[in-house]
C-alpha positions as CSV (number, residue, x, y, z in Angstrom):
1,M,-23.7,14.6,6.8
2,T,-22.8,13.5,3.3
3,A,-22.6,10.1,1.7
4,W,-19.6,8.5,0.0
5,T,-19.5,8.8,-3.8
6,E,-19.2,5.6,-5.8
7,D,-15.7,6.7,-6.9
8,E,-14.7,7.2,-3.2
9,L,-16.1,3.9,-2.2
10,S,-14.3,2.1,-5.1
11,R,-11.0,3.8,-4.4
12,I,-11.2,3.2,-0.6
13,G,-12.5,-0.3,-1.0
14,G,-9.8,-1.2,-3.5
15,S,-7.0,0.2,-1.4
16,E,-4.8,-2.2,0.6
17,E,-4.6,0.0,3.7
18,L,-6.3,3.1,5.2
19,R,-4.6,5.8,7.3
20,I,-6.8,7.0,10.1
21,A,-6.5,9.8,12.7
22,S,-8.8,11.2,15.3
23,Y,-9.1,14.8,16.4
24,R,-7.9,16.0,19.8
25,P,-10.3,18.1,22.0
26,D,-8.4,21.2,20.9
27,G,-9.3,20.4,17.3
28,S,-5.8,19.4,16.2
29,R,-5.3,16.1,14.4
30,R,-3.5,13.2,15.9
31,P,-0.9,11.3,13.8
32,H,-2.4,8.8,11.3
33,V,-2.3,5.1,12.0
34,T,-2.3,2.6,9.2
35,I,-5.0,-0.1,9.4
36,W,-7.1,-2.3,7.2
37,S,-10.6,-1.3,6.0
38,V,-13.4,-2.8,4.0
39,R,-16.3,-1.6,2.0
40,V,-19.7,-3.2,2.5
41,G,-22.5,-1.8,0.4
42,D,-22.3,2.0,0.6
43,H,-20.3,2.1,3.8
44,V,-16.7,1.9,4.9
45,Y,-15.7,0.1,8.0
46,V,-12.6,-0.4,10.2
47,R,-11.9,-2.8,13.0
48,S,-9.3,-2.7,15.8
49,A,-7.0,-5.8,15.6
50,Y,-6.2,-5.4,19.3
51,G,-9.5,-4.6,20.9
52,R,-11.4,-1.6,22.2
53,D,-8.4,-0.6,24.3
54,N,-6.2,-0.1,21.3
55,G,-5.1,3.5,21.4
56,W,-6.3,4.6,18.0
57,F,-9.7,2.9,18.5
58,R,-10.2,4.3,22.0
59,R,-9.3,7.9,20.8
60,A,-11.6,7.5,17.8
61,L,-14.5,6.6,20.0
62,A,-13.8,9.5,22.4
63,A,-13.4,12.0,19.6
64,G,-16.2,10.9,17.4
65,T,-14.5,12.6,14.4
66,G,-11.3,12.1,12.4
67,H,-9.6,12.0,9.1
68,I,-8.7,9.3,6.6
69,H,-6.4,8.7,3.6
70,A,-7.0,5.7,1.4
71,G,-6.8,5.0,-2.4
72,G,-6.1,8.7,-3.0
73,V,-9.2,9.8,-1.1
74,E,-8.6,12.2,1.8
75,K,-11.7,13.0,4.0
76,D,-12.8,14.1,7.4
77,V,-15.1,11.5,8.8
78,T,-17.4,10.7,11.7
79,F,-16.8,7.5,13.6
80,E,-19.9,5.5,14.7
81,E,-20.6,2.0,15.9
82,P,-22.6,0.1,13.3
83,E,-25.7,-2.0,13.7
84,D,-25.3,-5.6,14.8
85,D,-26.7,-7.1,11.6
86,V,-23.6,-6.0,9.5
87,H,-20.9,-8.1,11.2
88,A,-21.3,-11.3,9.1
89,D,-20.9,-9.3,6.0
90,L,-17.9,-7.5,7.4
91,D,-16.2,-10.8,8.3
92,A,-16.8,-12.0,4.8
93,A,-15.4,-8.8,3.3
94,Y,-12.3,-8.9,5.5
95,H,-11.7,-12.6,4.5
96,A,-12.2,-11.8,0.8
97,K,-9.8,-8.9,0.9
98,Y,-7.1,-10.1,3.3
99,D,-7.1,-13.9,3.7
100,R,-3.9,-14.1,1.6
101,Y,-2.1,-12.8,4.7
102,G,-3.2,-15.9,6.6
103,Q,-5.9,-16.8,9.1
104,G,-3.8,-15.7,12.1
105,I,-3.7,-12.0,11.1
106,V,-7.2,-12.0,9.6
107,G,-8.5,-13.6,12.8
108,T,-7.6,-10.4,14.7
109,V,-10.3,-8.5,12.8
110,T,-13.0,-11.2,12.3
111,G,-15.2,-13.3,14.5
112,E,-17.4,-12.5,17.5
113,H,-14.8,-10.4,19.3
114,A,-14.7,-8.0,16.4
115,V,-18.3,-6.9,16.9
116,G,-17.4,-4.4,19.6
117,E,-14.2,-3.4,17.8
118,T,-15.8,-2.0,14.7
119,L,-16.5,1.5,13.4
120,R,-18.4,2.8,10.4
121,L,-16.8,5.8,8.8
122,R,-19.1,8.5,7.5
123,P,-17.8,11.4,5.4
124,R,-18.3,14.8,6.8
125,D,-19.0,18.0,4.9
C-alpha cells in the first residue's frame, strides 16, 4: 500500500469531479462513473449520493479495488470504509467545495445518512 503524494492530493482535491470504476471478479474494469470527491488531510474520499444500494457503490464495496481519474491523476485504488470520526470534516469539505450547486444536491452527500455511504480511496502499488 502506498500513500498519495502531495501533488496527487492537490490535483485530485482541486478537481471538480472524479471518475471511478471497480474491478470485476475476472479482473476486468467496469466502466467509469463520474462523481464528486473531497480531500481531507492526506486522504481522498467519495460518497454515494443515492445510498449504499447505488450500483457503483455496491460494486466498489464488493470488489474492494478499482481505478480513478481526477485532476490528471490516474490510479488504481483500494476502497475502504473510513473511521467514524472523519465524517464532520467530510461534510465540511463537501460544503466548501460544492455548496455553489445548492443545498439540495449537496445534501445528498452530507449529513448523518452519508456516514454509511462513504469510501476512502487508497492508492495501490
